[in-house]
C-alpha positions as CSV (number, residue, x, y, z in Angstrom):
1,M,-70.5,-33.2,7.3
2,F,-68.6,-33.7,4.1
3,S,-71.5,-32.6,1.9
4,Q,-71.8,-29.4,4.0
5,D,-68.1,-28.8,3.4
6,I,-68.6,-29.2,-0.3
7,G,-71.6,-26.8,-0.2
8,R,-69.5,-24.2,1.6
9,L,-66.7,-24.5,-0.8
10,T,-69.1,-24.1,-3.7
11,Q,-70.5,-21.0,-2.1
12,L,-67.1,-19.5,-1.5
13,T,-66.0,-20.2,-5.1
14,E,-69.1,-18.6,-6.5
15,C,-68.7,-15.5,-4.3
16,T,-65.0,-15.2,-5.2
17,T,-65.9,-15.5,-8.9
18,Q,-68.6,-12.8,-8.6
19,L,-66.2,-10.4,-6.8
20,E,-63.5,-11.0,-9.5
21,H,-66.0,-10.2,-12.2
22,K,-67.0,-7.0,-10.4
23,I,-63.4,-5.9,-10.1
24,A,-62.9,-6.6,-13.9
25,E,-66.0,-4.5,-14.7
26,I,-64.8,-1.6,-12.7
27,R,-61.3,-1.8,-14.2
28,A,-62.8,-2.0,-17.7
29,F,-64.9,1.0,-17.0
30,A,-61.9,3.0,-15.8
31,R,-59.8,2.0,-18.8
32,G,-62.5,2.6,-21.3
33,A,-63.1,6.2,-20.4
34,E,-60.9,9.0,-21.6
35,S,-59.0,10.8,-18.8
36,T,-59.4,14.4,-17.8
37,P,-56.4,16.5,-16.7
38,S,-57.1,15.5,-13.1
39,G,-56.7,11.8,-14.1
40,A,-60.4,11.0,-13.7
41,P,-62.2,9.5,-16.7
42,H,-64.7,11.9,-18.4
43,G,-68.0,11.9,-16.7
44,V,-66.5,10.6,-13.5
45,S,-65.8,13.0,-10.7
46,D,-62.8,12.8,-8.5
47,E,-65.2,11.7,-5.7
48,E,-66.6,8.9,-7.8
49,L,-63.1,7.8,-8.8
50,S,-62.1,7.8,-5.1
51,Q,-65.2,5.7,-4.3
52,L,-64.4,3.2,-7.1
53,R,-60.9,2.8,-5.8
54,A,-62.2,2.2,-2.3
55,T,-64.7,-0.3,-3.7
56,I,-61.9,-2.2,-5.6
57,G,-59.9,-2.3,-2.3
58,A,-62.8,-3.6,-0.4
59,L,-63.5,-6.3,-3.0
60,R,-59.9,-7.3,-3.0
61,D,-60.0,-7.7,0.8
62,Q,-63.2,-9.8,0.5
63,I,-61.6,-12.0,-2.2
64,E,-58.5,-12.5,0.0
65,K,-60.7,-13.4,3.0
66,L,-62.8,-15.8,0.9
67,Q,-59.7,-17.5,-0.5
68,F,-58.4,-18.0,3.1
69,E,-61.8,-19.4,4.2
70,K,-61.9,-21.7,1.2
71,Q,-58.4,-23.0,1.9
72,R,-59.4,-23.6,5.6
73,A,-62.6,-25.4,4.5
74,V,-60.6,-27.7,2.2
75,E,-58.1,-28.5,5.0
76,E,-61.0,-29.2,7.4
77,A,-62.7,-31.4,4.8
78,V,-59.5,-33.4,4.2
79,A,-58.9,-33.8,7.9
80,H,-62.5,-34.9,8.5
81,S,-62.3,-37.4,5.6
82,A,-59.0,-38.7,6.9
83,D,-60.6,-39.2,10.4
84,E,-63.5,-41.1,8.9
85,I,-61.1,-43.3,6.9
86,D,-59.1,-44.1,10.1
87,Q,-62.2,-45.1,11.9
């Protein structure tokens, strides 16, 4: 059971890291492009900008969910190991 918990924590950590990198890439793209009068970077339509913002929001939500799951998995692993020690 404990090795499964460690495996799940590793997966959650990797997924969180990937999502954080994706957000950083999107932010870098948005910062690196010059802005048009509408506020959108050159070469990026308002629709694309809206989609990028929605993507960032969704990625943030996923990171928050994964962080919660990771914390819960840690707490479960600690509780499980404490139970094994007591036995």
